[in-house]
C-alpha positions as CSV (number, residue, x, y, z in Angstrom):
1,R,193.1,-71.0,330.3
2,L,191.7,-73.8,332.4
3,V,188.8,-75.7,330.9
4,G,186.3,-78.1,332.5
5,S,185.4,-78.7,336.1
6,E,186.2,-82.4,336.0
7,M,188.8,-84.2,333.8
8,C,190.3,-87.6,333.4
9,I,194.1,-87.5,333.7
10,R,196.0,-89.7,331.3
11,D,199.2,-91.5,332.2
12,S,202.3,-89.7,331.3
13,S,203.5,-92.6,329.1
14,P,205.0,-91.7,325.7
15,A,202.3,-90.9,323.1
16,Q,201.5,-93.6,320.7
17,P,201.5,-92.8,316.9
18,P,198.0,-92.3,315.5
19,P,196.6,-95.3,313.5
20,A,197.1,-95.1,309.8
21,P,194.0,-93.8,308.0
22,E,191.9,-96.4,306.3
23,A,192.3,-96.4,302.5
24,T,189.3,-94.9,300.6
25,P,187.6,-97.7,298.7
26,Q,187.7,-97.4,295.0
27,I,184.4,-96.3,293.6
28,D,183.2,-96.7,290.0
29,P,183.6,-93.3,288.3
30,A,180.2,-93.7,286.6
31,R,178.5,-94.3,290.0
32,M,180.3,-91.3,291.5
33,A,179.2,-89.1,288.6
34,A,175.6,-90.2,289.1
35,A,175.8,-89.8,292.8
36,R,177.0,-86.2,292.4
37,I,174.0,-85.4,290.3
38,T,171.8,-86.9,293.1
39,I,173.5,-84.7,295.7
40,D,173.1,-81.7,293.5
41,H,169.3,-82.4,293.7
42,I,168.9,-83.1,297.4
43,F,171.8,-81.1,298.9
44,P,172.7,-78.3,296.5
45,S,175.3,-75.7,297.2
46,G,174.1,-73.1,299.7
47,T,172.0,-75.6,301.7
48,Y,173.7,-74.8,305.0
49,A,173.2,-71.1,304.5
50,K,169.5,-71.7,303.9
51,L,169.1,-74.0,306.9
52,M,171.0,-71.6,309.3
53,G,168.8,-68.7,308.3
54,A,165.1,-68.1,309.1
55,P,164.2,-71.8,309.7
56,M,166.9,-72.2,312.4
57,D,165.9,-68.8,313.9
58,K,162.3,-70.0,314.3
59,I,163.5,-73.3,315.8
60,M,165.7,-71.6,318.4
61,Q,163.0,-69.1,319.3
62,S,160.5,-72.0,319.8
63,L,163.0,-73.9,321.9
64,M,163.8,-70.9,324.0
65,G,160.1,-70.2,324.5
66,G,159.5,-73.8,325.6
67,M,162.5,-73.6,328.0
68,G,161.2,-70.4,329.5
69,Q,157.9,-72.0,330.4
70,M,159.5,-75.0,332.1
71,P,159.2,-75.2,335.9
72,V,162.5,-74.7,337.6
73,R,161.8,-77.7,339.8
74,E,162.1,-79.9,336.7
75,L,165.6,-78.5,335.9
76,A,166.6,-78.8,339.6
77,A,165.6,-82.4,339.6
78,M,168.3,-83.1,336.9
79,S,171.0,-82.0,339.4
80,G,169.9,-84.5,342.1
81,T,168.0,-82.0,344.3
82,S,166.1,-83.8,347.0
83,A,162.3,-84.1,346.8
84,T,161.9,-81.9,349.9
85,E,163.9,-79.1,348.3
86,L,162.0,-79.5,345.0
87,T,158.6,-78.9,346.7
88,R,159.8,-75.4,347.8
89,L,160.2,-74.3,344.2
90,N,156.4,-74.6,343.6
91,K,155.6,-73.8,339.9
92,T,158.2,-71.1,339.4
93,T,159.3,-71.1,335.7
94,V,162.6,-70.0,334.2
95,D,160.8,-66.9,332.7
96,D,159.6,-66.0,336.2
97,I,163.2,-65.9,337.5
98,M,164.7,-64.2,334.4
99,A,162.0,-61.5,334.6
100,I,163.8,-60.4,337.8
101,Y,167.4,-61.0,336.8
102,D,167.2,-59.8,333.2
103,P,164.0,-58.0,331.9
104,A,165.5,-58.0,328.4
105,Y,166.2,-61.8,328.5
106,H,164.0,-62.8,325.6
107,Q,165.2,-59.9,323.4
108,R,168.8,-60.7,324.3
109,M,168.5,-64.4,323.6
110,T,166.8,-63.6,320.2
111,I,169.7,-61.4,319.2
112,V,172.2,-63.9,320.5
113,M,170.7,-66.8,318.6
114,H,170.2,-64.8,315.4
115,T,173.8,-63.7,315.5
116,M,175.1,-67.2,316.3
117,M,173.1,-68.8,313.5
118,G,174.3,-66.2,311.0
119,Q,177.9,-67.0,312.0
120,M,177.3,-70.7,312.0
121,G,175.9,-70.5,308.5
122,A,179.1,-68.9,307.3
123,V,181.2,-71.6,309.0
124,M,179.1,-74.4,307.7
125,S,179.2,-73.0,304.2
126,Q,183.0,-73.4,304.3
127,I,182.8,-77.1,305.0
128,E,179.8,-77.7,302.8
129,P,181.8,-78.7,299.7
130,G,183.5,-81.5,301.6
131,I,180.1,-82.7,303.0
132,R,178.6,-82.8,299.6
133,E,181.5,-84.9,298.3
134,G,181.3,-87.2,301.3
135,L,177.6,-87.6,300.6
136,A,178.3,-88.4,297.0
137,Q,180.8,-91.1,298.0
138,A,178.2,-92.5,300.4
139,Y,175.5,-92.6,297.8
140,A,177.8,-94.1,295.2
141,T,178.8,-96.8,297.7
142,R,175.4,-97.7,299.0
143,F,173.4,-97.5,295.7
144,S,173.9,-99.1,292.4
145,A,174.2,-97.2,289.1
146,D,170.7,-98.3,288.2
147,Q,169.3,-97.1,291.5
148,L,171.0,-93.7,291.2
149,A,169.7,-93.4,287.7
150,D,166.2,-94.1,288.9
151,M,166.6,-91.4,291.6
152,N,167.9,-88.8,289.2
153,R,165.1,-89.5,286.7
154,F,162.6,-89.0,289.6
155,F,164.3,-85.8,290.7
156,D,164.1,-84.5,287.1
157,T,160.3,-84.7,287.3
158,P,158.2,-81.9,288.7
159,S,157.3,-84.0,291.8
160,G,160.8,-85.2,292.3
161,H,162.2,-81.7,292.0
162,A,159.7,-80.4,294.5
163,Y,160.7,-83.2,296.9
164,A,164.4,-82.7,296.5
165,E,164.2,-79.0,296.9
166,N,162.5,-79.4,300.3
167,A,164.1,-82.7,301.5
168,M,166.5,-81.0,303.9
169,T,164.2,-78.3,305.3
170,L,161.2,-80.6,305.9
171,Q,162.6,-81.5,309.3
172,M,162.3,-77.9,310.3
173,D,158.7,-77.6,309.2
174,P,156.6,-76.0,312.0
175,A,154.5,-79.1,312.2
176,V,157.5,-81.2,312.9
177,M,159.0,-78.7,315.4
178,A,155.7,-78.5,317.3
179,K,156.1,-82.2,318.0
180,M,159.8,-81.8,318.9
181,Q,158.9,-79.3,321.6
182,G,157.6,-82.2,323.6
183,F,161.0,-83.7,323.7
184,M,162.6,-81.4,326.3
185,P,160.1,-81.9,329.2
186,I,160.2,-85.7,328.6
187,M,164.0,-85.6,328.5
188,I,164.3,-83.6,331.7
189,K,161.8,-85.9,333.5
190,Q,163.8,-88.9,332.5
191,M,167.3,-87.5,333.1
192,P,167.6,-88.6,336.8
193,E,166.9,-92.2,335.7
194,I,169.2,-91.9,332.8
195,M,172.0,-90.6,335.0
196,K,171.4,-93.4,337.5
197,K,171.8,-95.9,334.7
198,V,175.0,-94.2,333.6
199,E,176.3,-94.3,337.1
200,E,175.5,-98.0,337.4
201,A,177.1,-98.8,334.0
202,T,180.3,-97.1,334.9
203,A,180.5,-98.3,338.5
204,S,183.2,-100.8,337.8
205,L,185.5,-98.2,336.3
206,P,188.2,-96.5,338.4
207,K,187.3,-93.0,339.5
208,P,188.9,-90.2,337.5
209,R,192.1,-89.0,339.2
210,Q,192.1,-85.7,341.1
211,W,195.1,-83.3,341.3
212,Q,196.1,-84.8,344.6
213,D,196.3,-88.3,343.1
214,L,198.9,-87.3,340.5
215,S,202.6,-87.9,340.7
216,P,204.9,-84.9,340.5
217,A,205.7,-85.8,336.9
218,Q,202.1,-86.0,335.9
219,R,201.3,-82.7,337.6
220,K,204.1,-81.1,335.7
221,D,202.9,-82.6,332.4
222,L,199.3,-81.5,333.0
223,A,200.2,-78.0,333.8
224,R,202.4,-77.8,330.7
225,M,199.6,-79.2,328.5
226,L,197.1,-76.6,329.9
227,G,199.6,-73.7,329.7
228,V,199.4,-72.8,333.3
229,S,201.7,-73.2,336.3
230,E,201.5,-76.0,338.9
231,N,200.6,-73.4,341.5
232,Q,197.6,-72.3,339.5
233,M,196.5,-76.0,339.2
234,E,197.0,-76.4,342.9
235,A,194.8,-73.4,343.7
236,L,192.1,-74.6,341.3
237,A,192.1,-78.0,342.9
238,K,191.7,-76.5,346.4
239,A,188.9,-74.2,345.2
240,K,187.1,-77.1,343.7
241,A,187.5,-79.2,346.8
242,S,186.2,-76.3,348.9
243,A,183.2,-75.7,346.7
244,K,182.4,-79.4,346.7
245,A,182.6,-79.5,350.5
246,R,180.2,-76.5,350.8
247,S,177.7,-78.1,348.5
248,G,177.7,-81.3,350.5
249,H,178.5,-83.6,347.5
């Protein structure tokens, strides 16, 4: 299956062997033991399942609600739509359009997000043991045995236990998320300027190759890597060129 509408094509030179992994630094066993206790406090087993449950559902619903109320003209501005064309969109919101296209839009998105978060919780729970061990190594490296002991004594107090129990979920508190909702409109407003800066920063780089720029050997290699025929790649390239010509870009 073909993926992506734009891609950078690598030279067909022989692949270089991957660099050898860096050796894991030796960590004092006593510090590792203390760090594991710290992680048991602030990132106990089952944290990801907890995070991906109701808290994440609320966050996604809030984000979707905010996106629905966003004027379409702000989204269009991100794609480089001209000022003249933007004025024609007036104050139409995403919800206004989706009410016509899909009356069950909000219900559908709620179900989709709930299902996705449930599945993501299961996936994240599988990698959680490795994350916990990585955190323990990081804490053991960055903090001394005395500092870890101080932390653990604090976490053993009622106040420390209350903090540790909520440390990971505090970022999903409704008060925090209410402030985060203001991020999307600001981001969308700034996106044209950001993209302009990106374009300026990459102006000295050669343009990514297109299908027509490739040598026969490179075309053959690319088709093989993607699991398609060269004819299919040729057809895709022509379709992309035609769509680009119609859009005027």
